[in-house]
C-alpha positions in Angstrom: 0.0 0.0 0.0 2.8 2.4 0.9 4.5 1.6 -2.4 1.3 2.6 -4.3 1.0 5.7 -2.3 4.7 6.6 -3.1 4.1 6.0 -6.8 1.0 8.2 -6.7 2.8 11.0 -4.9 5.7 10.7 -7.5 3.2 10.9 -10.3 1.5 13.9 -8.8 4.8 15.6 -8.3 5.8 14.9 -11.9 2.4 16.3 -13.1 2.9 19.6 -11.2 6.6 20.0 -11.9 6.6 19.1 -15.6 8.0 22.0 -17.8 5.0 21.6 -20.2 1.3 21.9 -19.6 -0.5 18.7 -18.8 -4.2 18.1 -18.4 -6.2 14.9 -18.0 -9.8 15.2 -19.1 -12.9 13.1 -19.8 -14.0 12.4 -23.4 -16.3 15.5 -23.2 -13.4 17.7 -22.3 -14.1 18.0 -18.5 -10.8 18.5 -16.8 -9.9 16.1 -14.0 -6.3 17.0 -13.4 -4.3 20.0 -14.5 -0.8 21.3 -13.7 0.2 24.9 -13.1 1.9 25.4 -16.6 -1.3 24.2 -18.4 -3.4 26.5 -16.2 -1.1 29.4 -17.0 -1.4 28.8 -20.7 -5.1 28.1 -20.7 -6.4 30.8 -18.4 -6.0 33.8 -20.7 -7.9 31.9 -23.4 -11.0 31.0 -21.3 -14.0 33.2 -22.0 -15.3 33.1 -18.5 -12.1 32.6 -16.6 -12.9 29.0 -15.6 -10.9 25.9 -16.5 -13.5 23.2 -16.1 -13.5 22.1 -19.7 -10.6 21.9 -22.1 -12.8 22.1 -25.3 -14.5 25.2 -24.0 -11.2 26.9 -22.9 -9.7 26.3 -26.4 -12.9 27.0 -28.4 -11.6 30.3 -29.8 -8.2 29.0 -30.9 -9.1 25.3 -31.6 -12.8 25.2 -32.5 -12.5 21.8 -34.2 -11.0 20.0 -31.2 -14.2 18.4 -30.1 -14.9 17.2 -33.7 -11.4 15.7 -33.8 -12.0 13.7 -30.6 -15.4 12.5 -31.7 -14.0 11.5 -35.1 -11.2 9.5 -33.6 -12.3 5.9 -33.9 -9.5 4.0 -32.1 -9.7 2.9 -28.5 -6.5 4.8 -27.7 -3.8 6.7 -29.6 -2.8 10.2 -30.8 -5.8 12.4 -31.7 -3.5 15.2 -32.8 0.2 15.9 -32.5 1.9 19.3 -32.0 -1.1 21.1 -33.5 -0.3 24.8 -33.7 -2.8 27.1 -32.1 -2.6 30.8 -33.0 -3.3 32.8 -29.9 -2.4 36.3 -31.2 -0.9 37.7 -34.3 1.5 40.2 -32.6 2.4 43.7 -33.8 5.4 44.1 -36.1 8.3 45.7 -34.2 6.6 45.4 -30.9 5.5 41.9 -30.1 5.9 38.5 -31.8 3.0 36.2 -32.7 2.0 33.9 -29.9 1.5 30.2 -30.8 0.8 27.2 -28.6 1.4 23.6 -29.4 -1.2 21.0 -28.5 -0.8 17.2 -28.5 -3.9 15.3 -27.5 -3.7 11.6 -26.5 -6.7 9.2 -26.0 -5.6 7.1 -23.1 -8.7 4.8 -23.1 -12.4 5.0 -23.8 -13.0 7.5 -21.0 -9.8 9.6 -20.7 -7.8 12.1 -22.7 -4.4 13.6 -21.9 -3.4 17.1 -23.3 0.1 18.3 -23.6 0.5 22.1 -24.1 3.5 24.3 -24.7 4.3 27.8 -25.9 6.2 27.5 -29.2 6.2 31.1 -30.3 10.0 31.4 -30.5 10.3 28.1 -32.3 7.8 29.2 -34.9 9.8 32.4 -35.4 13.0 30.4 -36.1 11.1 27.9 -38.4 9.8 30.8 -40.6 13.4 32.0 -41.1 14.2 28.5 -42.6 11.1 28.0 -44.7 12.3 30.0 -47.7 15.7 28.3 -47.7 14.0 24.9 -47.7 11.6 25.9 -50.5 14.5 27.2 -52.6 16.6 24.0 -52.1 13.5 21.9 -52.9 13.0 23.7 -56.2 16.6 23.2 -57.2 17.2 19.6 -56.0 13.9 18.1 -57.1 14.0 16.5 -60.5 12.2 18.9 -62.9 10.6 17.0 -65.8 7.7 19.2 -66.7 8.4 22.9 -66.4 8.0 26.2 -68.2 10.4 29.2 -68.0 9.6 32.7 -69.1 11.2 36.1 -68.3 9.3 39.1 -66.9 10.0 42.8 -67.0 9.7 45.1 -63.9 5.9 45.1 -64.2 5.5 41.3 -64.4 4.8 41.4 -68.1 6.2 38.5 -70.2 9.0 40.0 -72.3 10.7 36.9 -73.7 9.6 33.5 -74.9 10.7 29.9 -74.3 9.3 26.8 -76.0 8.7 25.2 -72.6 5.7 27.5 -72.2 4.0 25.9 -75.1 4.9 22.4 -73.9 3.4 22.9 -70.5 0.6 25.4 -71.0 -0.2 25.4 -74.7 0.0 29.2 -75.0 1.7 30.6 -78.1 4.3 33.3 -78.2 1.7 35.8 -79.5 -0.7 35.0 -76.7 1.6 35.7 -73.8 4.2 38.3 -74.9 3.3 41.6 -73.3 0.7 40.0 -71.0 0.9 39.9 -67.2 2.1 36.5 -65.8 -1.4 36.2 -64.2 -2.4 34.8 -67.6 -1.3 31.4 -66.2 -3.6 31.8 -63.2 -7.4 31.0 -63.0 -9.8 33.9 -62.8 -10.1 35.3 -59.2 -6.9 33.5 -58.1 -4.9 36.7 -58.1 -5.3 40.5 -58.4 -3.5 43.3 -60.2 -1.9 44.3 -57.0 -0.8 40.8 -56.2 1.0 40.5 -59.5 3.4 43.2 -58.3 3.4 42.0 -54.7 5.1 38.8 -55.7 7.8 40.7 -57.6 8.4 42.8 -54.5 8.4 39.6 -52.4 11.1 38.2 -54.7 13.1 41.4 -54.5 13.1 41.3 -50.7 13.6 37.5 -50.2 15.5 36.4 -53.3 12.5 34.5 -54.6 8.8 34.0 -54.3 7.1 30.6 -54.5 3.4 29.6 -54.4 1.5 26.4 -55.2 -2.0 26.3 -56.7 -4.1 25.8 -59.8 -2.7 27.1 -63.1 -4.5 27.3 -66.5 -3.6 26.1 -69.9 -4.5 27.9 -73.2 -7.5 25.6 -73.6 -8.9 26.5 -70.2 -8.0 23.2 -68.5 -6.2 23.4 -65.1 -3.2 21.7 -63.5 -1.7 21.9 -60.1 1.6 23.8 -60.3 4.4 25.6 -58.4 5.3 29.1 -59.6 8.6 30.5 -58.6 9.7 34.1 -59.4 13.4 35.0 -59.1 15.0 38.4 -59.7 17.6 38.3 -62.6 19.5 41.6 -62.6 20.0 45.2 -61.4 18.4 44.4 -58.0 20.8 47.0 -56.5 19.9 49.8 -58.9 18.6 53.1 -57.4 14.8 53.0 -56.7 12.8 55.1 -59.1 9.0 55.5 -59.5 7.7 54.5 -62.9 4.4 54.3 -64.7 2.7 50.9 -64.4 1.9 49.1 -67.6 -0.9 47.0 -66.1 -4.3 48.5 -67.1 -5.9 50.3 -64.2 -3.1 49.6 -61.7 -1.7 53.0 -61.6 -4.9 54.3 -60.0 -5.1 51.4 -57.6 -1.6 51.6 -56.1 1.3 54.1 -55.8 4.6 53.5 -57.6 6.2 50.2 -56.5 9.8 51.5 -56.2 11.2 48.7 -58.4 14.2 49.5 -60.6 13.2 50.6 -64.1 15.2 47.9 -65.8 14.6 45.1 -63.3 13.7 41.7 -64.7 12.7 38.3 -63.4 12.5 34.7 -64.2 9.2 32.8 -63.8 9.4 29.0 -63.5 6.1 27.1 -63.5 6.3 23.4 -62.7 3.5 20.9 -63.3 3.3 18.9 -60.0 -0.2 17.5 -60.5 1.1 14.0 -59.7 2.3 15.3 -56.3 -0.8 17.3 -55.5 -2.5 14.5 -53.4 0.5 14.2 -51.0 1.0 18.0 -50.7 -2.8 18.6 -50.3 -2.9 16.1 -47.4 0.0 17.8 -45.7 -1.6 21.2 -46.2 -4.9 20.0 -44.8 -3.3 18.5 -41.8 -1.5 21.8 -40.9 -3.7 24.6 -42.3 -7.3 23.4 -42.6 -10.0 23.3 -40.0 -10.7 19.6 -39.3 -14.5 20.0 -39.3 -15.2 22.3 -42.2 -12.2 21.9 -44.5 -11.5 25.6 -44.9 -8.5 27.4 -43.5 -7.9 27.2 -39.8 -7.1 30.0 -37.4 -3.3 29.6 -37.8 -3.4 29.6 -41.6 -5.6 32.7 -41.4 -3.1 34.6 -39.3 -0.2 33.6 -41.5 -2.0 34.8 -44.6 -3.2 38.0 -42.9 0.4 38.9 -41.8 1.6 38.4 -45.3 -1.1 40.7 -46.7 -0.3 43.3 -44.0 3.3 43.3 -45.0 2.3 44.0 -48.6 -0.1 46.7 -47.4 2.6 48.4 -45.4 4.9 48.3 -48.4 2.3 49.5 -50.9 -1.0 50.6 -49.3 -4.1 49.5 -51.2 -7.7 48.6 -50.2 -7.9 45.6 -47.9 -11.0 44.5 -45.9 -11.9 42.0 -43.3 -15.4 40.4 -42.6 -16.3 38.5 -39.5 -19.4 36.2 -39.6 -21.1 34.5 -36.7 -23.9 32.0 -36.9 -27.0 33.4 -35.2 -28.4 31.5 -32.2 -25.9 28.7 -32.7 -26.1 27.7 -29.0 -29.8 27.1 -29.5 -29.1 24.8 -32.4 -26.7 22.7 -30.3 -29.1 22.6 -27.4 -32.1 21.7 -29.5 -30.7 19.4 -32.1 -27.3 18.3 -30.6 -23.7 18.9 -31.5 -23.8 16.7 -34.7 -26.5 19.1 -36.1 -24.4 22.1 -35.0 -21.4 20.6 -36.9 -23.6 20.1 -40.0 -24.6 23.8 -39.8 -21.0 24.9 -39.6 -20.0 22.7 -42.6 -22.9 24.2 -44.6 -21.8 27.7 -43.8 -18.2 26.9 -44.8 -19.5 25.6 -48.2 -21.5 28.8 -48.9 -18.5 30.9 -47.9 -16.2 29.0 -50.3 -18.7 29.4 -53.1 -19.3 33.1 -52.5 -15.8 34.5 -52.2 -12.9 34.6 -54.6 -10.1 32.1 -54.7 -7.7 34.9 -53.7 -9.7 35.7 -50.6 -8.8 34.0 -47.3 -11.8 32.1 -45.9 -11.2 30.6 -42.4 -12.9 29.4 -39.3 -11.3 31.2 -36.4 -13.7 30.4 -33.5 -16.5 28.0 -32.5 -19.1 29.5 -34.8 -17.1 32.5 -36.0 -15.7 32.7 -39.5 -13.3 35.4 -41.0 -12.8 36.4 -44.6 -9.8 38.6 -45.6 -10.3 40.4 -48.9 -7.2 41.7 -50.6 -7.7 44.7 -53.0 -11.3 45.2 -51.7 -12.5 48.5 -50.3 -15.4 49.0 -47.8 -18.1 49.2 -50.4 -17.0 46.0 -52.2 -16.7 44.2 -48.8 -20.2 45.3 -47.8 -21.7 44.1 -51.1 -20.2 40.6 -50.9 -20.9 40.3 -47.2 -24.6 40.9 -47.8 -24.5 38.5 -50.7 -23.3 35.8 -48.3 -25.9 36.8 -45.7 -28.7 36.4 -48.2 -27.3 33.1 -49.5 -27.3 31.7 -45.9 -30.8 33.0 -45.2 -32.1 31.0 -48.2 -30.3 27.8 -47.2 -31.1 25.1 -44.7 -29.6 22.0 -43.2 -31.5 18.7 -42.9 -30.2 16.3 -40.2 -31.9 13.4 -38.5 -35.2 14.4 -40.1 -35.1 18.0 -38.9 -34.8 21.0 -41.2 -32.7 23.8 -39.7 -32.9 27.3 -41.1 -30.0 29.5 -40.3 -28.9 33.1 -40.6 -25.6 34.9 -39.9 -24.5 38.3 -38.7 -21.4 40.1 -40.1 -19.1 42.9 -39.2 -16.9 44.6 -41.8 -13.6 46.6 -41.2 -11.1 48.1 -43.6 -7.4 48.4 -43.1 -6.2 52.0 -42.8 -3.2 54.0 -41.3 -3.2 53.8 -37.5 -4.4 50.2 -37.4 -1.3 48.4 -35.9 -2.0 44.9 -37.0 -4.4 42.1 -37.7 -5.5 41.8 -34.0 -6.6 45.4 -34.1 -8.4 44.9 -37.5 -10.2 41.9 -36.1 -11.3 43.9 -33.0 -12.8 46.5 -35.3 -14.7 43.9 -37.3 -15.8 42.2 -34.0 -17.2 45.5 -32.7 -19.3 45.8 -35.8 -20.3 42.1 -35.6 -21.5 42.7 -32.0 -23.5 45.7 -33.2 -25.2 43.5 -35.9 -26.2 40.9 -33.3 -27.4 43.6 -30.9 -29.5 45.2 -33.6 -31.4 42.0 -34.2 -29.0 39.6 -36.1 -29.2 38.6 -39.8 -27.6 41.8 -40.9 -24.2 43.3 -41.8 -22.7 46.3 -40.0 -19.8 48.3 -41.5 -19.8 51.4 -39.4 -20.6 52.2 -35.8 -22.8 55.1 -34.7 -21.0 58.2 -33.3 
């Protein structure tokens, strides 16, 4: 008996002295044991300041956690490993983004064990290495199906290579003098984004992105597009007129050298898409709805803010919240609530552009970041989404559930220090929409 007591005391001491957060819970998230480190990490996240339920404490940063547990069919094992939870975006020059790591183990049919740690500094170091790894991958991987074309300072194709015809089917006459966005699907980029990627390449040595590309016949393939500066990167900066139609009015001069040039390499990696998509979904997608998760949203938002600081242009943010969602869960159960969230994510994806960032960032809260979109444009598309949701319904277990959403719109402008502040502005308008009766969009607050 004394040996068992000693083992119990040793285990308790380990739990409380461990350098990481540890919490044992029931399958519904109710916390049975928790150590000080875990309490310290979780307390600032809890809406009501209590730590009785792990799922509820993490609902704003890991809204799909309950769904992950419910969908885990094994009697024991790893539900999720080192899942990154974005707590705050930080403010450039003042504070770094704050990110937690969560590993969740199913011990048996009744118990879970959560391991939490702050990995903010680790994330910072990892991001410094990402571009190096991407560059090495592009060089070392055997390239068997690629297209190369040179671009001028405005991103217009100024030279021809037969590989373009081989991969995309475009002729010399079709692409010369055109923006390289000709290889992208409609709504996958913007005029500002065309120049953004050139500036990204100037600052980092290259710019790489994966996604759908288009051929001359309209068919699509999954490709990697890498842009690399070629010459005169150290020439004096000089404002110049933009060649892209309408862009001169949309953005100020970019500051690129007048005679700068770039190389664009497009690789057809359709055969590798399934593996890369699985990896992307595991790290960047919400487990329940399939759209971007909170961390992916903050990563994309920080990149857009960097571009906005470098070359200010319209950029808006919309927050949506499902009206009376708690009533849906209480009346029909959590599976019905999950079906409602999946349906809303589907409507969001169908309503917004490919270039927009659509994400689930809270339990029933969704965010959409709209590059190159002013307040008027954001209001219009937000109300289009609201109407589409109002006309839709979800049928589950014989019950037909009608739903509505409320939305708050905010636009980036000087004086807004970062994405957290922009989110706060949108959230204030969202709160005003719900206070005013729900099923509406608010874009400005009364004086």
